[in-house]
VOGU-3710 file (C-alpha; in Angstrom, 3 decimals, decimal comma):
1> mtlrgrltsa> 67,321/93,324/98,658  70,324/90,966/99,347  72,873/90,421/96,745  71,532/86,802/96,181  68,040/88,676/95,503  69,961/90,954/92,945  71,854/88,364/91,147  68,708/86,094/90,833  66,914/89,420/89,569  69,656/90,356/87,035
11> flvvvlgpvl> 69,798/86,786/85,785  66,112/86,590/85,339  65,867/89,926/83,478  68,962/89,134/81,149  67,318/85,365/80,411  63,514/85,792/80,782  63,494/89,157/78,848  64,750/87,954/75,165  62,650/84,594/75,968  59,654/86,608/76,330
21> lgaifvaltv> 60,390/89,262/73,621  60,799/85,855/71,409  57,580/84,502/72,811  55,423/87,741/71,833  57,523/87,757/68,137  56,605/84,039/67,571  53,163/84,211/68,531  52,698/87,166/66,315  54,537/85,385/63,406  52,279/82,310/63,886
31> gavsrerate> 49,126/84,205/63,905  50,210/86,038/60,811  51,415/82,757/59,319  48,125/81,219/60,220  45,954/83,769/58,447  48,199/84,011/55,268  47,580/80,000/55,214  44,018/80,204/55,702  44,004/83,120/52,788  45,926/81,119/50,754
41> rldhaattvs> 43,292/77,972/51,491  40,472/80,120/50,488  41,884/81,199/47,165  43,029/77,434/46,038  39,421/76,515/47,378  37,723/79,637/45,214  39,360/78,646/42,239  38,799/74,768/42,831  35,144/75,290/43,135  34,892/77,776/40,281
51> vavgalcrql> 36,481/75,344/37,818  34,258/72,546/39,357  30,948/74,377/39,019  31,737/75,650/35,421  33,187/71,834/34,677  29,845/70,753/36,113  27,786/73,475/33,937  29,635/72,394/30,431  28,987/68,705/31,241  25,547/69,552/31,707
61> qtsadavavv> 25,325/71,564/28,547  27,127/68,599/26,922  24,399/66,387/27,983  21,563/68,442/26,810  23,136/69,222/23,412  23,573/65,676/23,353  20,029/64,694/23,838  18,814/67,609/21,308  20,708/66,565/18,215  19,665/62,948/18,293
71> pagerravad> 16,392/61,939/16,434  13,062/62,305/18,749  12,754/58,494/19,109  16,176/58,343/20,422  16,317/61,164/22,940  14,575/59,357/25,766  17,037/56,565/25,649  20,079/59,010/25,274  18,603/61,145/28,536  18,045/58,093/30,351
81> qlvarglate> 21,762/56,870/29,314  23,386/60,388/30,358  21,508/60,165/33,797  22,575/56,497/34,277  25,906/57,591/33,884  25,729/60,270/36,016  26,454/63,107/33,634  23,236/64,940/35,008  20,599/64,125/37,706  17,676/64,277/35,387
91> ihvtdhdqps> 16,982/65,590/31,779  13,576/67,085/30,609  12,971/67,075/27,194  9,943/69,432/26,255  8,366/70,400/22,646  7,965/74,299/21,917  6,869/75,881/18,415  10,597/76,843/17,703  11,704/76,833/13,757  15,262/75,506/14,630
101> lgrsaatvdp> 17,889/74,561/17,198  19,020/77,061/19,714  19,901/78,319/22,996  17,384/80,734/24,403  15,624/81,161/27,745  12,675/82,919/25,867  10,418/79,904/25,926  11,446/78,120/28,848  12,002/79,425/32,253  15,310/77,554/33,658
111> atngrqdcan> 14,490/79,141/37,041  11,594/76,812/37,270  11,144/74,912/40,596  14,240/76,544/41,788  16,919/75,386/39,045  19,720/77,847/38,221  20,665/78,317/34,681  24,097/78,053/34,043  24,037/80,369/30,714  22,311/83,115/33,149
121> pgtattapvt> 23,723/83,055/36,390  22,476/86,536/37,111  18,597/85,416/36,884  18,126/83,888/40,429  15,262/81,851/41,608  12,733/83,014/43,904  12,874/79,722/45,665  16,225/78,389/46,762  18,353/76,394/44,429  17,999/73,207/44,184
131> alaasaytgd> 19,816/72,159/41,001  21,875/73,679/38,212  20,476/73,296/34,601  21,527/73,482/31,099  19,349/73,969/28,293  19,414/73,028/24,446  17,161/74,067/21,652  16,079/72,367/18,478  13,119/72,882/16,887  10,411/72,789/18,855
141> vtviaaervd> 12,326/70,808/21,311  13,505/72,010/24,493  16,382/69,689/26,414  17,186/70,700/30,314  20,060/68,763/31,995  20,114/69,405/35,519  22,067/68,592/38,552  20,543/68,668/41,844  22,477/71,092/44,315  22,450/69,132/47,534
151> tallnrlgda> 24,481/68,357/50,358  26,220/65,653/48,364  27,499/67,979/45,763  28,344/70,669/48,310  30,427/67,820/50,018  32,366/66,920/46,846  32,929/70,420/46,300  34,322/71,079/49,733  36,385/67,624/49,086  38,077/68,683/46,119
161> advavalgar> 38,808/72,019/47,447  39,594/71,027/50,998  36,975/73,336/52,500  33,428/73,431/53,831  31,217/74,700/50,881  27,536/76,114/51,761  24,859/77,492/49,329  23,536/80,793/49,772  24,494/84,556/50,469  26,852/86,037/52,454
171> vpavagttgr> 26,879/85,080/56,086  29,260/85,500/58,941  32,014/82,953/59,612  31,575/80,563/62,461  34,149/81,117/65,375  37,115/79,313/64,681  37,046/79,460/61,120  37,613/81,886/58,382  35,297/82,136/55,250  34,947/83,906/51,997
181> ylpaepgrpl> 31,799/84,575/49,800  31,559/83,669/46,128  28,773/85,405/44,427  27,265/83,886/41,440  29,077/84,860/37,955  29,508/83,548/34,328  31,061/80,301/34,682  29,926/79,770/38,360  26,016/80,293/38,627  26,133/79,477/42,371
191> slmltvpasg> 26,422/81,743/45,175  28,679/79,777/47,754  30,207/80,508/50,751  33,666/78,529/51,356  34,929/78,207/55,282  38,117/76,489/56,397  38,936/76,095/60,013  41,576/78,179/61,579  44,985/76,728/61,812  45,016/75,771/65,686
201> ptvrylilll> 46,876/78,875/66,814  45,228/78,261/70,051  46,922/74,874/70,590  50,356/76,668/69,258  49,816/79,469/71,868  49,399/77,004/74,399  52,367/75,100/73,459  54,205/78,605/73,307  53,338/79,516/76,619  53,950/76,162/78,130
211> ivlvtagaav> 57,388/76,608/76,552  58,137/80,130/78,139  56,638/78,986/81,478  59,311/75,788/81,233  62,004/78,259/80,228  60,744/80,815/83,090  61,044/77,919/85,506  64,436/76,693/84,691  65,815/80,366/84,519  64,529/80,573/88,041
221> iaarwlarst> 65,827/77,322/89,154  69,432/78,203/87,453  69,420/81,995/88,933  68,751/80,877/92,089  71,844/77,840/91,710  73,968/80,751/90,038  73,265/83,160/92,972  73,683/80,732/95,717  76,779/79,393/94,268  78,197/82,859/93,965
231> trplgdlawa> 77,137/84,413/97,224  77,983/81,322/99,331  81,726/81,764/99,017  80,877/85,642/99,480  78,775/84,767/102,500  81,775/82,525/103,773  84,227/85,192/103,001  82,240/87,816/105,150  81,633/85,459/108,107  85,622/84,513/108,114
241> adrvangdld> 86,293/88,312/107,894  84,401/88,654/110,875  85,905/85,946/112,634  89,214/87,509/111,821  88,082/90,787/112,934  87,142/88,922/116,535  90,648/87,725/116,690  90,030/84,266/115,265  92,975/84,271/112,983  92,881/80,342/112,822
251> trvpiprpde> 89,655/80,738/110,730  89,684/79,615/106,909  87,711/79,943/103,966  87,137/76,501/101,944  87,684/76,619/98,300  85,000/75,178/96,205  85,967/75,894/92,583  89,265/77,192/90,939  87,594/80,265/89,778  87,778/84,263/90,598
261> lgrlagtfnr> 85,796/83,250/94,190  88,206/80,609/94,616  91,218/82,801/93,807  89,691/85,240/96,272  89,201/82,604/98,988  92,779/81,269/98,546  94,298/84,819/98,734  92,234/85,503/101,945  93,422/82,063/103,686  96,936/83,077/102,371
271> mtrelqsyvq> 96,407/86,955/104,091  95,155/85,356/107,497  98,059/82,619/107,601  100,484/85,375/107,079  98,581/87,906/109,713  98,912/84,900/112,248  102,516/84,667/111,432  103,059/88,529/111,933  100,896/88,477/115,117  102,728/85,572/116,245
281> altasrdqlr> 105,996/87,136/115,616  104,759/90,254/117,197  103,827/88,591/120,213  107,245/86,768/120,475  108,883/90,155/119,993  107,080/91,680/122,515  107,294/89,241/125,247  111,347/89,309/124,106  110,978/93,177/124,478  109,219/92,727/127,945
291> rhlailgdtl> 112,130/90,224/129,292  114,833/92,628/128,283  112,963/95,699/129,658  112,642/93,302/132,713  116,401/92,860/132,717  117,007/96,529/132,015  114,559/97,603/134,864  116,551/95,123/137,382  119,875/96,076/136,132  119,093/99,897/136,476
301> ssthdldril> 117,913/99,640/139,839  120,391/97,128/141,234  123,705/98,653/140,094  125,484/101,682/139,028  128,022/99,819/136,883  127,786/101,067/133,358  129,773/97,707/132,254  127,003/95,942/133,266  124,013/98,492/132,139  125,253/99,451/128,806
311> pvilrtamaa> 125,552/95,719/127,364  122,052/95,179/128,746  120,705/98,277/126,803  122,609/97,424/123,630  121,330/93,988/123,424  117,807/94,928/124,135  117,979/97,491/121,456  119,389/94,966/118,864  116,412/92,626/119,687  113,914/95,130/119,379
321> tgaraglill> 115,092/96,608/116,161  116,532/93,260/114,400  119,928/94,407/114,151  123,016/92,442/113,562  125,522/94,553/115,454  125,654/97,465/117,978  127,955/99,697/119,409  128,082/102,486/122,542  130,315/105,062/122,570  130,498/107,737/125,474
331> tdpadgrlaa> 132,211/111,147/125,431  135,389/111,283/127,390  135,277/114,394/129,809  138,705/115,001/129,614  139,439/115,069/125,849  135,957/115,027/124,364  136,538/112,305/122,098  134,294/109,280/121,851  135,318/106,089/123,954  133,783/103,073/122,961
341> rcgvgltgsw> 132,238/101,317/125,855  130,220/98,522/124,696  130,100/96,601/121,460  128,124/93,360/120,308  128,568/91,744/116,536  131,179/94,138/115,490  133,456/92,789/112,433  136,845/93,506/110,984  138,941/96,232/112,913  136,194/96,173/115,532
351> dlspaelsqr> 136,116/92,604/116,384  138,039/93,286/119,511  138,175/92,189/123,206  136,357/94,419/125,709  139,837/95,426/126,834  140,950/96,625/123,474  137,686/97,607/122,523  137,542/100,599/125,400  140,980/101,648/123,841  139,279/102,689/120,700
361> rlapgrgvlg> 138,667/106,637/120,443  136,969/108,359/117,460  137,258/112,237/117,052  133,856/114,285/117,409  132,850/115,576/114,210  134,001/113,242/112,043  132,035/110,614/110,289  128,562/109,188/110,857  129,421/108,874/114,949  131,288/111,944/115,424
371> rvattgtplr> 128,409/114,289/113,789  125,777/112,416/115,648  127,793/113,598/119,228  128,291/116,705/117,718  124,878/118,062/116,345  122,773/115,573/118,273  121,090/114,650/115,328  120,187/110,959/114,703  121,338/109,946/111,297  120,661/106,717/109,323
381> gtsgrapdep> 121,758/105,391/105,723  124,032/102,872/103,886  126,859/105,228/103,149  128,549/108,460/104,910  130,578/106,727/107,806  134,158/107,269/108,283  136,995/104,662/107,233  137,623/104,419/111,169  134,037/103,105/111,946  132,642/99,779/111,882
391> acdsylavpi> 131,727/98,298/108,452  128,018/97,899/107,528  125,591/97,704/104,984  123,332/100,011/106,806  123,393/101,947/110,245  121,108/103,831/112,902  123,163/106,128/115,057  121,453/108,146/117,793  122,671/110,472/120,340  122,752/109,610/124,284
401> cappdedsgp> 121,603/112,708/125,943  121,330/113,478/129,641  117,928/113,786/130,757  116,614/117,401/130,560  116,641/119,827/133,814  116,805/123,379/134,550  120,568/123,474/134,315  121,055/122,068/130,665  118,109/124,195/129,101  115,758/123,017/126,216
411> dpsvlgvlal> 119,185/121,270/124,649  120,503/118,590/126,963  124,094/117,619/126,599  125,119/114,793/124,598  126,870/111,912/126,243  127,454/109,360/123,551  126,485/107,604/120,711  124,237/104,209/120,195  124,511/102,951/116,855  123,132/99,601/115,100
421> ydrldgpvfe> 124,244/98,355/112,400  122,840/96,147/109,154  118,856/95,372/110,001  118,322/91,623/109,560  114,639/92,111/108,290  115,354/94,571/105,667  117,715/96,986/103,777  117,515/99,816/105,598  116,392/100,724/109,154  112,805/102,354/109,500
431> dadlrtlrtf> 111,249/105,254/110,963  109,946/102,576/113,877  113,460/101,530/114,491  114,508/104,942/114,960  111,696/105,768/117,457  112,477/102,532/119,342  116,248/103,470/119,613  115,716/106,853/120,709  113,689/104,908/123,612  116,735/102,994/124,514
441> agqagvavhn> 119,314/106,058/123,985  117,118/107,728/126,108  117,468/104,940/129,024  121,261/104,912/128,263  121,404/108,652/128,864  119,512/108,218/132,244  121,980/105,440/133,165  124,794/107,164/132,377  123,611/110,522/133,821  122,740/108,631/137,193
451> vrvheeaqrl> 125,928/107,054/137,249  128,249/110,226/137,057  126,071/111,779/139,336  126,448/108,812/141,806  130,114/108,965/141,054  130,375/112,715/141,450  128,245/112,474/144,503  130,496/109,808/145,915  133,670/111,895/145,058  132,425/114,854/146,932
461> sltdpltglw> 131,434/112,666/149,983  135,179/111,301/149,778  136,709/114,682/148,591  137,904/117,585/150,789  136,016/120,714/148,914  138,840/123,038/150,197  141,919/121,221/148,447  140,185/118,693/146,255  142,266/115,741/147,825  140,461/112,625/148,969
471> nyrylrevlr> 139,257/112,917/152,875  139,827/111,079/155,848  137,116/108,754/155,282  138,286/107,460/152,044  142,058/107,467/153,645  140,830/104,734/155,462  139,193/102,636/152,978  142,519/102,930/150,391  145,022/102,332/152,974  143,295/98,772/153,973
481> reverasrfg> 143,135/98,410/150,466  146,430/98,872/149,657  147,845/97,136/152,887  145,859/93,751/151,886  147,538/94,225/148,266  150,967/94,805/149,502  150,605/91,979/152,050  148,877/89,818/149,193  151,928/90,201/146,673  154,822/90,512/148,994
491> rmltvlvldl> 154,999/94,462/148,350  155,950/97,669/150,222  154,070/100,502/151,032  155,248/104,147/152,305  152,784/106,396/154,235  153,782/109,920/154,592  152,140/112,196/157,434  152,546/115,831/156,438  151,535/118,708/158,820  152,314/122,550/158,103
501> dhfkevndty> 154,645/124,146/160,735  152,909/126,734/162,310  149,891/127,153/160,660  147,731/128,581/163,585  150,102/131,861/163,248  149,373/131,924/159,731  145,386/131,971/160,538  146,100/134,401/163,543  148,107/136,817/161,168  146,477/136,862/158,052
511> ghtagdqvlg> 143,069/135,503/158,605  141,215/132,160/157,791  141,148/133,006/154,133  144,741/133,170/153,612  145,070/130,305/155,631  142,626/128,145/152,968  144,771/129,595/150,208  147,738/128,355/151,812  146,076/124,973/152,245  144,847/124,680/148,848
521> efarririgl> 148,469/125,949/147,587  149,930/123,157/149,675  147,365/120,605/148,188  148,418/121,598/144,972  152,023/121,341/145,378  151,647/117,821/147,301  149,875/116,451/143,543  152,671/118,031/141,334  155,375/115,901/143,147  153,621/112,560/143,008
531> revdvafrqg> 153,214/109,992/140,755  149,946/108,816/139,070  149,746/105,720/141,271  150,383/107,733/144,500  147,568/108,843/146,625  147,071/112,268/148,629  144,596/112,855/151,362  143,518/115,529/153,826  143,613/114,037/157,087  142,090/117,085/158,703
541> geefvvllpe> 143,286/120,846/159,378  146,915/121,199/158,093  147,683/117,432/158,275  147,632/115,269/155,278  148,425/111,894/154,435  150,172/110,409/151,042  150,258/106,477/150,358  153,196/105,679/147,877  152,662/101,864/146,679  155,381/99,853/146,062
551> tdayggviva> 157,784/101,881/147,655  160,372/101,306/150,523  161,837/103,754/153,014  164,573/104,964/150,748  161,720/105,977/148,190  159,672/107,520/150,664  162,470/109,865/152,427  163,338/110,940/148,761  159,330/112,087/148,361  159,561/113,815/151,565
561> erlgaavrew> 162,644/115,372/150,817  161,381/116,741/147,562  158,020/118,159/149,133  159,588/119,814/151,955  161,660/121,413/149,273  158,828/122,289/147,159  156,761/123,872/150,154  160,082/125,678/151,308  161,212/127,393/148,498  158,596/128,853/147,378
571> pvpvdprrpg> 156,611/131,269/149,556  152,384/131,220/149,185  151,021/134,328/147,653  148,025/135,991/149,463  145,846/138,876/149,689  146,646/140,828/152,603  144,022/142,001/154,454  145,456/144,582/156,807  148,475/147,026/156,132  151,929/146,308/156,832
581> lddsisisvs> 151,546/142,287/155,724  153,552/140,684/153,413  152,030/139,532/150,036  153,190/135,950/150,250  153,677/133,416/152,982  156,943/131,464/153,701  155,671/128,035/154,918  157,394/124,529/155,830  156,351/121,016/156,443  156,878/118,356/158,952
591> igiavfpehg> 156,825/114,695/157,535  156,633/111,486/159,153  157,520/108,119/157,183  156,276/104,570/157,793  156,697/101,553/155,624  154,506/98,247/155,930  155,302/95,599/156,663  158,544/97,183/158,574  156,695/99,760/160,862  153,099/97,864/161,117
601> ataqevldaa> 151,326/94,627/160,058  147,964/96,588/159,844  147,169/99,651/158,185  146,230/101,457/161,501  149,416/100,307/162,865  151,517/101,784/159,787  149,486/105,132/160,117  150,096/105,299/163,704  153,778/104,585/162,922  153,982/107,532/160,565
611> dealyaakha> 152,009/109,786/163,010  154,596/109,195/165,745  157,305/109,878/163,310  155,585/113,126/162,538  155,451/114,322/166,375  159,367/113,181/166,085  159,942/115,666/163,132  158,228/118,352/164,929  160,370/117,739/168,277  163,317/117,986/166,087
621> grdtyrlaer> 162,668/121,437/164,975  160,164/121,154/162,132  160,825/121,602/158,460  162,117/118,103/158,541  161,152/114,348/158,184  161,614/111,369/160,353  161,379/107,482/159,690  159,226/105,643/162,032  161,243/104,050/164,913  158,874/101,241/165,815
631> vspavpeghl> 159,435/97,757/164,118  156,644/95,546/163,613  157,123/92,382/165,262  156,789/90,539/162,116  159,642/92,090/160,945  162,863/89,566/161,355  165,476/91,310/163,886  168,236/93,307/161,698  166,037/94,060/159,146  165,887/97,796/159,878
641> daaaattggp> 168,557/100,034/160,833  167,704/101,854/163,925  170,179/104,493/163,129  168,715/105,339/159,549  165,480/105,476/161,472  166,178/108,451/163,450  168,191/110,256/161,134  166,708/113,159/159,472  168,556/112,427/156,063  167,843/110,009/153,572
651> qpprhgrgr> 169,024/106,363/154,647  167,825/103,457/152,440  167,374/100,292/154,290  169,098/96,929/153,864  165,910/95,003/152,276  163,332/96,842/150,607  162,688/98,086/147,040  163,620/101,416/145,966  161,516/103,872/143,659
//
C-alpha cells in the first residue's frame, strides 16, 4: 500500500470510527426513547380511557337514578329527555314486584342482549358487548340506562386518549404499533385493547444512515485530499531527490504552503543550491589543480632549475589547500641548516626579496620547521612555532624527502621542509590538506633529488676523479666564459699552466699508486694556495691549469711563486712498495704564465701562450716559472716589458691591475 493509501485509511479510521460508534449509540438511544414514549402514551391512554369509561358509567347510573326517582307518569318523559341530551343511548323502564327502590341484578339480567352492567364488570355476556348499562330499582320498577358501544364510542375514547381503542380480548399488536390490553374491572367494565403507532424509528434510522453515508463520503473526500496534499510534496521531493542523485543539481521543489512540508522543501532546495555551489567550487578547484599540475609537469620535464621548479610546486600546493602563504626550505649539505629557497605571501620579517630570502637560515631541531626537518614527521596547529619563523594563525609543515631507493632504506633522507600558513577557508588545516601537501612534498623531493643527481652527474662529468679538480672539458667552457667576461668589463685574466717535473720517474720508481698520491697531494696544495674565485683544472696527466680572474701578470707571478714553494718545500709522503725507497718524494713544478688580453685575444690564444711559457720554464731548468713572450696584436706597442716577460722573477707590468 502506498503512503497515500495508508494516510487515507488512517484518516478514515480516525474519522469514521467515532462516527459509526456515535451512529450506533444514537440508533440504540432513539429506539429506547421510542419505546419509552410508546409506553408513556399507553400509560396515559389507559388512565384516560379508564376515567372516560368510569365517567360514562357514572353518567348512565345517574340517568337511571334520575328516571327511577321521578313519579311513574313522568318517567317516560324524563327518560326521553335524558336520551335527547345524550346522557344515554337508551333507557328502559321495567315493572317488577319489588318492595322498594334498590340496585340489584337479581330480577333483571343487565347482560341481556349484549349489555355489560357497569356495576358487575365480571359478568360477561355470551354475545359480544354492544352496550354499557346501569340499573336503578324503585319499588317494582327497574330502570336501565344504556350506552351503545360502537365504533363512534371507541373513536371518542381513542381521540380523548390519542390512541386506537378496540373492544375485545387480548390480541397481538399490528406490525408498526404498540398495544396494551385493559381487562374489565370495577369502574371500567369493558375489556379494551389500546394501540399506538410506533414513533417512526425507521425514518429516523434512514435519516441517521443518510447522515452516516454523507459523513463517510465527506470523510473519504477529505481523506483523499489530505493524503494527496500531504503526499504530493513528498512525491515531488522523491522525484527531485532522484534527479539530484542522477546529477541534475538544477532541480528545485515547489513550496506550496509554509508548513512543515514547505519548510522541508525549502531546506531541500537550499541544500541543493549549496551542493551545487560546492560542486562548482570543487570543479573549479579541480580544473585549477589540473592546470597547476600541467604547469608543474611541464616545469619538471623541461628544466633542472630549482629556482623555477620550487615556486611552481609551492603555488600549486597553496592553490590546492587554500593557504595564504607558503615557504620551502632545503637542507644545506655544508652545515645542515635549513636555507630558505622560495616564499609566497610571507609577512613581517620574512617579507623579503628572493635574494634576501635566500640568505635566511634556520637551525635544525628548533621550532616547527626545525623539528619537521629533524624528525621527518609532519606538524600542524596554531602555536608552537619558533620566534624566528613566519608569523601565522595556523600552519601545516611536511618534510621534503628524497625518493626511496635501495641505498636510503625504509627511511629516506629529509631534503627540506614545505610549510603552508593560514588556511583561508577555515581556522586550521585538515587531514585532506595534509594528504595533499604530502603529495606536493613528494613532487618537491623528487625534483630536488633529480636536480642534485643531475648536478652531481654533471660535476662528475666535469671533474677529475683522481684529484677532484675540474677536467679539461670544463676548462674550455670556463676559460671561454671568463675571457668573455673580462673582455666585456675591461678586466684582466691570468692563466697558469703547471707541470710536475720528472713525474715519469716517480711512476717508474715508486709505481702508479704513488704517482696518484703525488697528483692528489699536488691538487690539494693548489686548492690551498688559491682564492675562492680562482679555478683549478687538471688538463691531463701531470699538467694542470689555474685561472685567476681579475689578475694581472704581477699577480700571476706571485701565485706561481707561492705554488712553487708549496710544492718544493714539503715532500709528498708515500707508501714505498720496494725496500730501499724513501717514504716521501720531493717534487717540483714548472709554471707558464699568460695574461688576457696582453698575450692573446681569445681563450685559445691565451692558453697557447701560457703553454709556450711552460715549455720555456722547462727549458730554463724546471722548478721555475716564465711569463709568456708573445704579445697579442690587440695590445699597443710598449704595453708589456719584454725583459720582464723573459725573467724568472716576479716583474710587474707597466699597465695592469695588481692582486
